N, C-alpha and C positions, 0 to 999 in steps of 0.2 A: 198606367192601374187604371181598371176602371171597376163603379161603382151601384152591386145590384140591392135593394132593398138592405143596405146596409154593411155589406159586405164585402168584402174586399174583395175582388179578382187581378189575378195577373193572367193576362190577356195577351197570346200569338195567336188566335184564332179567329173568325168571324163569328159572329152572332146565331145561334142553332137554329131558328128558324127560316123556314124556305121556302115559306107560301102555306096556305090555311089549307092543303090535304096531305103536305108533303111527312110521310112517318119517320118518325125519327127512332132508332133504335140503340134502348140505354143501357150498359150494358157493366156488371157491377163485377169485376174481376179480382180475382186474389193475385193474379199472375201480371207483372209488369209485361206494360209495353214493348217495350224492349230487350226485354229480360231475352226467352229466350223464343221462336216464332213456333208454335204451339197448333192446340185447337182453333182457341181463342181468335188469333191475329189472321189466321184460316179462315176461319167462316165472318168475320166482323168483316174483314177489310173483299170479302164478294157482299156481304150486304149493303155495305157500303157505295156499290152501284148502281145501288135504286132507291138508299132514301140515305136521313145524316144517320150519321152513329157516333155515338156518346160512349168513349169508354172512361168507367171512373174504377182509379186502380187505391190501392190504400193508400190510407194518409202515410206522411213525411212529419216526425216530426223537428221543429221549431226549436227557438230558443221559448223559455218559459213564461217569459213577457214579452211578446212579439203578437199579435193579433192575428187567428185564422183566417188563410186568406187558400185562394185558389188558383194553383196554376195549368192552364190552358194554352196547350198546344195542337199546330196538325200534325198529325201522325206521317212522318217520314214516307215520300211516295204515296201517301193513301190520301185525297186530301179532303174526302169526307168524313172523317175517321179524326176527329176530337179527341184529345186526352190530358184526360183532367185527374189533378192529382193536387185531393187536400193535403194540405200544410196545417199542422193544430201543434199548439203549444204543449212542451215538452213538460208531463206531471200534471195534466188532467187528471182530475176519478174519470171512471167511467159515463156516470151517466152527464156527464157535463161536455165529453168526448163526444157521447153520440147526440145531442142534443145542436152543437156547435157542426156537426158532419149533415143536422138536416136541414139548418137552416144553409149552410152550403149551399149545398142542395136543392136548398128552395129556389134559392138565389140564382142554382141555372139554368132551371129548370123555366124558372121565370117568362122568357122567351120562347120559348118552344110554343107552336103552333101544331095543330092536329094529330092526330094517333101516335098513342107511344105503346111503345113494346119494351116494355121492365123483363129483362134478363137476366140472371144468374147465374154466375160460377160458382158461389158459395153462401151459404147461410150469413152467414158473417156479417155482412153488410144489409141484412133484413129488418136489424134495431134502428136505424136511423131513414131508412125507405119505406116504411111499414105502410105512412102515412096516404103514401104516391099510392091514385089508381089510376093506373096504367087501361090502356083499352086490354092488351094481353101479355099474362105476365108467362113466363119461359123458364125453366130452371133446365138447366144443360149440366147434367151432374159427368163431370168430366173424370174426377177420382171419387174416393170413399174417403175422402177430407177427414175424417173420424180417426182413420188406421192411422196418420202423416205422425209423424214425430212434432209436439206440443204442441197436437190439438188440441185448441179449449174447451174444457166439461161440458158446455153450455149447448157447441156445435148442433149435435143429435135434439135435440127440443127444437134447437131451432128449424134444423134440417126439417122437425114433421110440421111446422107455421109455414116453413116455404111451399113443402110437398102440396099441406090444405091451399097454399092461396093460388098454385102452379093453376091454370088453364091445360099447360101438355108440360112434358117432361123428356128430355132425348139423354139420352148414356151413351159412352165411350166403349161399349165396349158389350158382349153377352152376358157376362158374368156381372155388374152392374146394375141391365138390365134382372136379371136373374132375382136378385136384392131390392130394387123399386117397383115389380112389374106389380106386386100387390099392395102396394103405399099408394095405388094414383089410378085411376079410370083410363086415362089418354099418356101410357107409355111406349116409347117408342127409340131404339134400339138402331145409336151408327155409330161402327167402330170408328175406331182411327184408319182413317185414307191418307191419301198418298199427291202430290203434287207430280205427277211422274215425268213429266219434261224439265223441271227442275233436277228432280236427281237421275235423270237418266242422261243428264252432261256428264257423269262419271264415268260412263261407257266407254267413254272416247279418253287418250291419255292426254288429260289435261298436266298445266306445269304445276309442282307439287310446289305446297308452300314455302316459305323461305326455311321456318321451324320444321319442316318436317322431310324438306329433299336429302336430307346428310341421314338419315333414319335408315339401317341395315335394314334388309327384308331377310322372310318375309317380316309383311307388316299383320298385325292384326288389331281391327281400330274401334273405336267405340266413340258416338256422340251422346251429348246430354247431359242433366243436369245430376253431378254428383252428390248421390243424400245417401239418406240412411235405405235407400228402396235399392243401392249398389255394394254389391259383395264384397266389399275389398279382400276381403282372408280370399274369398273364393281366387281375386286376379291375385292375386300374391304368389298362391300358389301353384299355379299354371305358371305363371313368370318364372320360379323358381326349378319346376319341370323342364321347364325348353325355353333355358338361356339366350340359344341363339336368336330367338325370334323377337323381333321390337313389337312392346304393345302401345301405343298410341291412344290417348284417352285426350276427348276436346271436350271440353264444359269445364263451366262454372262450380266452385263446390259452395256445399251450402247447409245448415244447421246438421256440417261433421266436421271434424279436424282436420286437416291436412294430416299430420300430427297421425288422425286412424288411418291414413291411405297408407299400400304396402311402395318401400323407396327401393327400387330396383335398380341398376342398371339400364335392363331394358324393357324397364318401365320410364313413359313418357306423357308428361302430365302437359297439356299445351295449352291450360285455360280455356276462356267463351272464346264461339266465334259466331261470324256475323250467319244467318240462312243462306246466303248469295255465296257465303266461303264455303259451307259444307260440303255441295259435289267434289269441290278442289282437293276435300281431304283427303274423300270418299275412293276419291278419284286412284288416291295413290298406296288402299290398301290392298291385300289379296283377301282378307276376313273380316266381316265382318262382325263385332261380338255385343251379346247381347247378356252380358252377366249378375243379372236383377237377384238379391236375398230372396230367399223363401219365406218371408216374415208376414206381420199385419199388411204393413203398407206394400206389398206388393201384392194381396190375395184377389185385387180387383180390377188391376190395369189391365191396360189395354194398347201395349207399346206401338206408340206412331215408326219410330224406328223398323220394323221389323219389314214392311211395306216401300219403308224409301228407302235402306237397304238394299233390298231387291229389286227393285227401280233403278237403282244403280249399279244391277248388273254382280252383284257380290251374296256370296253366298251366307247363310247366317249361322251362328252357333249361339244356341240360348238354353240357359234354364229351364224349366219348366214351369213355366209361366202358364198360368189355364189359360186364358183366352188363344193368348202366341201356339200352346199344343191343338186348340180346338179350331183354330182358324187354319194355323200354317204348319201345322207337327204331320201330314202326310206329304206334302213336295218332298220330292227332291234336297232342294237345296236351302233347307232348312233342316239344323240337327239341335237336335235335344238333347242336354247330361246335366246330371244334379254333382257328381264330386269331380275333382281336378283330375285325376286320371281320365271320367270316363269323358269331359271337358277339351284336357289334350287330344284322346284319339277325333274327336268329334271335330276337333281344329284342324287334325290330320287328312282326315274327310276332305272337307270344308278347300284345304288350300287346294287339293287336288282336282278337286271343280273349277277353281279358281282357271287353273289351268286350261279345262276343256270348255267354258260355257256352250261351245255346239253340242255337247253330248246328249242335252234336250232340260237338262234341269232348268234351266231361264227361261226357255221356251215357256216350259210349262206354266213357271210363277208368273210372266209376261197374262198368259192367262187368266190368270185370277187377277192380277190386279186392275185387269180391264175396265172391272166394274167394281173398281176402288177411287176412287176422284174425292176430291173435294168437290169439283163442281156439281159431281152429281149431289155427295149430299148435301152441299147447297141447295141443291135447285127442290130437293123433295123439302127440308126442313123451311126454307120460302112458303111450298105451295100448304101445309098445315099452319103456316102464320096467315097465311094470304086468305085461306079457310075460315080463319076464326077473325080477321077484321072483316070477313066477310067482300074483300076487294076481291079483284084479278090478280094475279102477280104480276112485276114488273118482268117485262120483258117473257109473258108467257108463251109456250111451246105446247103441242100436244102434248098429253100424257106420254101417249106410247113414246113418242122425240123422245120425250126426257128421260123414263126407263132402259129406252137402247143405247143411252151414252156411256 
């Protein structure tokens, strides 16, 4: 156990400083690093190639009489990403929690030298960090968090404060861009991207995972968090209409009860899986599903699943999420349906396509995916931040080459 200005730190990582001119990126995220591999992990793992990344998670409660401390560890497979988890005594009043978090943050930053970039995924971490004076502040709005279940009432006022403090704002989709562009003078749209090489593995016949290999075909699958954005009723209705189809649901259940999910003999809940495992599951499906509910929580989403499913060679059936319709609705391999009956019809068309990938729908999808890589998104974001810092991007390439990747 290490001590920094009187604050205990449980550390498995080396100190943050890597030289006087080394850039440190301090990322405040509402998503835990090891939960699901999404936008924050894709981007932070890439920024970590050129700079130190501190990934600050939400607090974990400990015993009421214990002392607040930080748990610090190196992210598995990403040696330059340090995951920092505050541990706070249960039952602390809000002002005491913020004061404790502020002290823990100052203690951790005490050894950091050189330029500092503060990168926010949630405004809820602003109260204990607003005293920090980074060289650049980034707000990467990947979701409209105020629309989510159990969103704090003061989130919107904190978001406005964060917008006012930010030097640059990124959005995770076109709908979010339209909602933010009038509230800041430096907003840029970066829709969900894809690691094509990773998900393209699913185009080869991979060994089925043990919990999927005995499920009858056809298989229609979904992976992702099962929460208030998931249309459980639609899944139940579609499964009832096609009892001979297997519906494979891969992902953790969050903020809703498992009792709220439909339970039928042809619906199979396999739980959360690691990012590395997803192509194996995807490879064993015939059609990929996005049965999102059409409610406030999905009004601004731009699901990463759409390009991932297509990169894996699977036709997609989705509810009419605005950004899915806008960006992918014209593709032959993406089908949009609202009702259970229409969803079944769309799935039948997709099943036929899955038997004939040579028919052209997959080549059309590949053409669109060529410009949607996380590497390209990272390179463009890095360029903006380097410009704000007044330094050349590490490993910089001519702008024409970056744009052509």
